C-alpha positions in Angstrom: 92.6 104.1 85.0 93.0 107.6 86.5 91.4 106.6 89.7 93.6 103.5 90.0 96.8 105.6 89.6 95.8 108.1 92.2 94.6 105.4 94.5 98.1 103.8 94.3 99.8 107.1 95.0 97.6 107.7 98.0 98.3 104.3 99.4 102.1 104.7 99.0 102.6 107.5 101.6 106.1 107.0 103.0 106.2 109.8 105.5 104.1 112.7 106.6 104.8 115.6 108.9 103.3 119.0 109.6 104.4 120.6 106.4 105.1 117.9 103.8 103.9 114.5 102.5 106.2 112.0 100.9 104.9 109.6 98.3 106.4 106.7 96.4 105.4 106.8 92.8 104.7 103.3 91.2 107.0 102.8 88.3 108.7 99.9 86.6 111.7 101.9 85.5 112.8 103.7 88.6 112.2 104.4 92.3 110.7 107.9 92.3 109.9 109.6 95.6 108.0 112.8 95.6 108.1 115.1 98.6 105.2 117.7 98.4 104.3 120.6 100.6 100.8 120.3 102.0 99.9 123.8 100.7 100.7 122.7 97.2 99.1 119.3 97.6 95.8 120.9 98.6 95.9 123.0 95.3 96.8 120.0 93.2 94.4 117.4 94.5 91.3 119.2 93.5 91.8 118.4 89.9 94.0 116.2 87.7 97.1 118.4 87.9 98.8 116.2 90.4 98.4 113.1 88.3 99.5 114.9 85.2 102.6 116.3 87.0 103.6 112.8 88.2 103.2 111.2 84.8 105.3 114.0 83.2 108.0 113.4 85.8 108.0 109.7 84.9 108.2 110.5 81.2 111.1 112.9 81.6 113.2 110.7 83.8 116.4 109.3 82.3 116.8 105.5 81.7 120.0 105.6 83.7 118.3 107.0 86.8 117.3 104.3 89.2 116.3 106.4 92.2 115.3 110.0 92.5 113.8 112.2 95.1 111.9 115.3 93.9 111.0 118.1 96.3 108.0 120.1 95.3 107.5 123.4 97.2 105.3 126.4 96.9 108.0 128.2 95.0 108.7 125.6 92.3 105.5 123.6 91.7 104.6 125.5 88.5 107.8 124.1 86.9 106.5 120.6 87.2 103.1 121.3 85.6 
């Protein structure tokens, strides 16, 4: 199941530039878009931290929220873990 979730995330890249990557997270409740710095992404992809972070974001989201864009930078990524 873990491989399937990460495979879906990697296939849902919306935008990519020199410094960031933007992903659409598959969810039935809301349209969650994650914008991650590439420096942070390289740290998180090596283990399951990125998947855990995304699942925590989905759990913490409000039922009233329909669309949300989360920016994860080098300065704030520890908050999401």
